[in-house]
C-alpha positions in Angstrom: -6.3 -12.7 -8.0 -3.8 -12.2 -5.1 -5.3 -11.0 -1.8 -3.5 -7.7 -2.0 -4.7 -7.1 -5.6 -8.2 -8.0 -4.5 -8.0 -5.4 -1.7 -6.8 -2.8 -4.1 -9.6 -3.6 -6.5 -12.2 -3.3 -3.7 -10.9 0.1 -2.6 -10.8 1.2 -6.2 -14.5 0.2 -6.6 -15.4 2.3 -3.5 -13.6 5.3 -5.0 -15.1 5.0 -8.5 -18.6 4.4 -7.2 -18.4 7.6 -5.2 -18.6 5.7 -1.8 -15.2 7.1 -1.1 -14.9 10.7 -2.2 -11.7 12.5 -3.3 -10.4 14.0 -0.1 -12.5 11.6 2.0 -11.2 9.5 4.9 -11.1 5.7 4.8 -12.9 3.9 7.6 -10.8 2.5 10.4 -8.6 -0.5 9.3 -10.5 -3.1 11.4 -13.9 -1.8 10.2 -12.9 -1.7 6.6 -11.3 -5.1 6.6 -14.4 -6.7 8.1 -16.7 -4.9 5.8 -14.7 -6.0 2.7 -14.2 -9.5 4.0 -10.4 -9.2 3.8 -7.6 -9.7 6.3 -6.2 -6.6 7.9 -2.8 -7.6 6.6 -4.0 -7.7 2.9 -5.8 -4.3 3.5 -2.6 -2.8 5.0 -0.5 -3.9 2.0 -3.1 -2.5 -0.4 -3.0 0.9 1.5 0.8 0.8 1.3 0.7 0.3 -2.5 -1.9 2.9 -3.1 -0.1 5.5 -1.0 3.1 4.7 -2.9 1.4 5.9 -6.1 -0.3 8.8 -4.3 -3.9 7.5 -4.6 -4.1 7.4 -0.8 -2.6 9.8 1.7 -1.6 8.2 5.0 -1.4 10.9 7.7 0.3 9.6 10.8 -2.1 9.9 13.8 -4.9 11.2 11.7 -6.0 8.4 9.3 -5.9 7.6 5.6 -7.5 9.8 3.0 -8.3 9.6 -0.7 -6.2 12.1 -2.6 -8.0 15.0 -4.3 -7.6 13.5 -7.8 -10.7 13.1 -9.9 -12.2 9.6 -9.9 -11.4 8.8 -13.5 -7.8 9.9 -12.9 -7.7 7.6 -9.8 -9.0 4.8 -11.9 -6.2 5.3 -14.5 -3.6 5.5 -11.8 -4.7 2.3 -10.0 -5.1 0.6 -13.3 -1.4 0.2 -13.8 -1.1 -2.3 -10.9 -3.3 -4.8 -12.6 -2.5 -3.8 -16.2 1.2 -4.3 -16.0 0.6 -7.9 -15.1 -0.7 -8.3 -18.7 1.9 -6.0 -20.4 5.2 -7.6 -21.4 6.8 -4.3 -22.5 8.1 -3.9 -18.9 9.8 -7.3 -19.3 11.5 -6.1 -22.4 12.8 -3.0 -20.6 14.0 -5.1 -17.7 15.9 -7.3 -20.1 17.7 -4.3 -21.6 18.3 -2.9 -18.1 19.9 -6.2 -17.0 22.3 -6.2 -20.0 23.3 -2.6 -19.6 23.5 -2.4 -15.9 25.5 -5.6 -15.6 28.1 -4.1 -18.0 28.1 -0.7 -16.3 28.7 -2.3 -12.9 31.7 -4.2 -14.3 33.0 -1.0 -15.8 32.5 0.8 -12.4 34.7 -1.8 -10.7 37.5 -0.3 -12.8 36.6 3.4 -12.5 34.9 4.0 -9.2 36.8 6.1 -6.7 37.4 5.3 -3.0 35.3 8.2 -2.0 32.4 7.0 -4.2 32.7 3.5 -2.6 32.5 5.1 0.8 29.4 7.0 -0.2 27.8 3.8 -1.5 28.6 2.1 1.9 26.9 4.9 3.7 23.9 4.6 1.4 23.7 0.9 2.1 23.7 1.5 5.8 20.8 3.9 5.4 18.9 1.3 3.4 19.4 -1.3 6.2 17.6 1.1 8.5 14.8 1.9 6.0 11.4 1.7 7.8 9.2 1.2 4.7 9.2 0.3 1.1 9.3 4.0 0.0 12.7 4.5 1.7 14.1 1.3 0.3 13.1 2.0 -3.2 14.5 5.5 -3.0 17.8 4.0 -1.8 17.7 1.4 -4.5 17.3 4.0 -7.2 20.2 6.1 -5.8 22.5 3.0 -5.4 22.1 2.1 -9.1 22.3 5.7 -10.2 25.6 6.2 -8.4 27.2 3.0 -9.8 26.1 3.9 -13.4 27.5 7.4 -12.9 30.8 5.8 -11.9 31.2 3.5 -14.9 33.2 6.1 -16.9 30.7 6.3 -19.8 28.2 9.1 -19.4 26.2 7.8 -22.4 25.7 4.4 -20.8 24.9 6.0 -17.5 22.2 8.1 -19.2 20.7 5.1 -20.9 20.4 3.3 -17.6 18.8 6.3 -16.0 16.2 6.4 -18.7 15.2 2.8 -17.9 14.8 3.5 -14.2 11.3 5.2 -14.2 9.6 2.8 -16.6 10.6 -0.2 -14.5 10.1 1.4 -11.1 6.5 0.3 -10.7 7.3 -3.3 -11.2 10.2 -3.1 -8.7 8.0 -1.4 -6.2 5.1 -3.8 -6.6 7.5 -6.8 -6.2 8.9 -5.2 -3.0 5.4 -4.9 -1.6 4.1 -8.3 -2.5 6.9 -10.9 -2.7 8.0 -12.3 0.6 11.7 -11.7 1.3 12.2 -9.4 -1.7 13.4 -6.5 0.5 16.0 -8.6 2.3 17.3 -10.1 -1.0 17.6 -6.6 -2.4 19.8 -5.6 0.5 21.9 -8.7 0.3 22.5 -8.3 -3.4 23.4 -4.7 -3.0 26.0 -5.7 -0.4 27.4 -8.3 -2.7 27.7 -5.8 -5.6 29.4 -3.3 -3.3 31.9 -6.0 -2.1 32.8 -6.8 -5.7 33.3 -3.2 -6.4 35.5 -2.8 -3.4 37.6 -5.8 -4.5 37.7 -4.4 -8.1 36.4 -7.7 -9.3 34.6 -6.7 -12.5 33.3 -10.1 -13.5 31.9 -10.7 -10.1 30.3 -7.3 -10.0 28.8 -7.9 -13.5 27.3 -11.2 -12.4 25.8 -9.9 -9.2 24.2 -6.9 -11.0 22.7 -9.3 -13.6 21.3 -11.6 -10.8 19.9 -8.5 -9.0 17.9 -7.3 -12.0 16.9 -10.8 -13.1 15.1 -11.2 -9.8 12.6 -8.6 -10.8 12.4 -10.2 -14.2 11.7 -13.7 -12.9 9.0 -12.4 -10.5 7.3 -10.5 -13.3 7.3 -13.4 -15.7 5.5 -15.5 -13.1 3.0 -12.6 -12.5 2.3 -12.5 -16.3 
């Protein structure tokens, strides 16, 4: 089990056992890491992941708290992190997303307006300044939503939108745990945007396929 996964599992055990009550505050990072026998970095990444799915609430300057969910609900929520490693249905969704999104990006190269391209550039600049994974994922979702909306086919855009939420967890978890994933995401977004600017449909298609395939490959290794 990866160190971050182990840290998540240990925190989950504390919640389920009642040692950490809903609404309760976690011990200080250094104290909790020492107590659990984990590095502070692993603990920090676990807290990030659990706050992303709203199991923990990080309050700047105040501390980290367990949300007010019931313990059994918390257990179900945390369960996805370990369960999706054993569930290849997300892989099937990612495969479909790769096919559809690659084609939609190629179509967008022919239909996207100059104003829409400028808006994408502004969005990419904001993503470069993203301070945490939450902001980066929000930007990523909006980037792909705008490209799909610009493909000229609202049915295709709607299909791609429907695949966004089911694959979000895998994308978020990869961003938290795979070294360099955030930087690669930014680089590939820039490459897709450059291809759209140049109206190079084939290049845009290929970069979009590579982009989604990165999450696929990571998840296959996790499985």
